[in-house]
C-alpha positions as CSV (number, residue, x, y, z in Angstrom):
1,M,89.0,97.4,133.4
2,R,87.8,94.2,131.8
3,R,90.1,91.2,131.8
4,K,91.3,89.9,128.5
5,G,89.6,86.7,127.2
6,T,86.5,85.6,125.5
7,A,83.1,85.8,127.2
8,E,83.1,82.0,127.6
9,E,86.6,82.0,129.3
10,L,85.4,84.7,131.7
11,E,82.3,82.8,132.6
12,R,84.4,79.7,133.2
13,T,86.5,81.8,135.7
14,R,83.3,82.8,137.5
15,M,82.1,79.2,137.7
16,V,85.5,78.2,139.2
17,A,84.9,81.0,141.8
18,A,81.5,79.5,142.5
19,N,83.1,76.2,143.2
20,M,85.5,77.9,145.6
21,F,82.5,79.7,147.3
22,D,81.0,76.3,147.9
23,Q,84.3,75.1,149.5
24,G,84.2,78.1,151.9
25,L,87.5,79.7,150.7
26,A,88.3,83.3,151.7
27,T,87.9,86.1,149.2
28,A,91.6,86.8,149.2
29,Q,92.5,83.2,148.4
30,I,90.0,83.1,145.5
31,A,91.3,86.4,144.1
32,T,94.9,85.2,144.2
33,A,94.1,81.8,142.7
34,L,92.1,83.3,139.8
35,G,94.3,86.4,139.3
36,V,91.4,88.9,139.9
37,D,90.8,91.7,142.3
38,D,89.3,91.2,145.7
39,Q,86.5,93.6,144.9
40,T,85.6,91.5,141.8
41,V,85.4,88.3,144.0
42,R,83.2,90.1,146.5
43,R,80.8,91.3,143.7
44,W,80.7,87.7,142.4
45,R,80.0,86.4,145.9
46,R,77.1,88.8,146.3
47,G,75.6,87.7,143.0
48,Y,76.1,84.1,143.9
49,A,74.4,84.5,147.2
50,A,71.5,86.3,145.6
51,G,71.0,84.2,142.5
52,G,73.2,81.2,142.6
53,R,75.2,80.1,139.6
54,D,72.7,81.6,137.2
55,A,73.8,85.1,138.4
56,L,77.4,84.4,137.3
57,R,76.5,83.0,133.9
58,L,77.2,84.8,130.6
59,N,74.7,87.5,129.8
60,K,73.8,88.1,126.2
61,H,74.7,91.5,124.9
62,P,71.8,93.9,124.8
63,G,70.7,95.4,121.6
64,R,68.9,94.7,118.4
65,P,69.7,91.3,116.8
66,P,71.6,91.6,113.5
67,L,69.4,91.8,110.4
68,L,71.7,89.6,108.3
69,S,72.1,86.0,109.6
70,E,75.4,84.1,109.5
71,A,74.2,82.3,106.4
72,D,73.3,85.7,104.8
73,R,76.8,87.0,105.6
74,A,78.4,83.9,104.1
75,R,76.4,84.4,100.9
76,L,77.3,88.1,100.9
77,A,81.0,87.2,101.1
78,Q,80.6,84.8,98.2
79,L,78.9,87.6,96.1
80,L,81.7,90.1,97.0
81,L,84.4,87.7,95.7
82,T,82.9,88.1,92.2
83,T,82.8,91.4,90.3
84,P,79.9,93.9,90.4
85,A,79.2,93.1,86.8
86,A,78.7,89.5,87.6
87,C,76.0,90.6,90.1
88,G,74.2,92.8,87.6
89,F,75.8,96.2,88.2
90,D,77.5,98.3,85.6
91,R,80.5,99.1,87.7
92,Y,83.9,97.4,87.9
93,L,84.7,98.1,91.6
94,W,82.8,97.4,94.8
95,T,81.9,100.5,96.9
96,T,80.0,100.6,100.1
97,R,77.1,102.2,98.4
98,L,77.1,99.5,95.8
99,I,77.3,96.8,98.5
100,A,74.4,98.4,100.3
101,D,72.4,98.2,97.1
102,L,73.4,94.5,96.7
103,I,72.3,93.7,100.3
104,A,69.0,95.4,99.7
105,R,68.4,93.6,96.5
106,E,69.6,90.1,97.6
107,F,68.4,90.0,101.2
108,G,65.7,92.7,101.5
109,V,67.6,94.5,104.2
110,T,68.6,98.2,104.0
111,Y,71.7,99.5,105.6
112,H,73.3,103.0,105.4
113,H,76.4,102.8,103.3
114,D,78.6,103.9,106.2
115,H,77.4,101.0,108.3
116,V,78.1,98.6,105.4
117,G,81.8,99.4,106.0
118,V,81.4,98.3,109.7
119,I,79.7,95.0,108.6
120,L,82.4,94.3,106.1
121,G,85.1,95.0,108.7
122,A,83.4,92.5,111.1
123,M,83.4,90.0,108.2
124,G,87.1,90.4,107.7
125,F,87.1,92.5,104.6
126,T,89.5,95.4,104.4
127,H,89.5,98.6,102.3
128,Q,91.2,98.0,99.0
129,K,92.0,100.6,96.4
130,P,93.6,99.6,93.1
131,A,96.8,101.3,92.1
132,R,96.3,103.8,89.3
133,R,98.6,102.9,86.4
134,S,98.7,104.2,82.9
135,R,97.5,101.9,80.2
136,E,100.6,102.9,78.1
137,R,102.9,101.9,80.9
138,D,105.8,99.7,79.6
139,A,107.6,97.8,82.4
140,A,110.5,96.8,80.2
141,R,111.3,100.4,79.2
142,I,111.0,101.5,82.8
143,E,113.5,98.8,83.9
144,A,115.9,99.7,81.1
145,W,115.8,103.4,82.1
146,R,116.5,102.4,85.8
147,R,119.5,100.3,84.6
148,E,121.0,102.7,82.1
149,A,119.8,106.3,82.4
150,W,119.5,106.6,86.1
151,P,123.1,105.6,87.0
152,A,124.3,108.1,84.3
153,L,122.3,110.9,86.0
154,L,123.7,110.0,89.4
155,K,127.3,110.3,88.1
156,K,126.5,113.9,86.9
157,T,125.4,115.1,90.4
158,R,127.9,116.8,92.7
159,P,129.1,114.7,95.6
160,A,127.9,115.7,99.0
161,T,130.6,117.6,101.0
162,A,131.0,117.7,104.7
């Protein structure tokens, strides 16, 4: 199981282990000092013997690079803080399909609308849904009903018996 920490912190731990390899410390001593398993230290030692410190360095994650750069994501976040109408759409709420259309129009990159939700989650956006409220809703009348009518209704109910 992978230890907790950022990739940079884990690389730093491996570099400390490399310094300990140079000092000739035993595997058990290194494992205890760094709080890792003996088998992990032995794997690091084999890599260090075969490729030196470069074998213990941080490896980039494989896979396709993102199509939207960090600057594009920042621009997208700014656009999403406005309304869809301000961006030229005839809607009043952002949906993932609408955001996919916005990304295609503004940045020339097409994403499936399901993946747009993943991108937004990575950017720190969360799913929001407005509360449905009647236009005729009168908060003052509701509060008056709760103060006056509700207690009167409670007095009419039978008390709970054991």
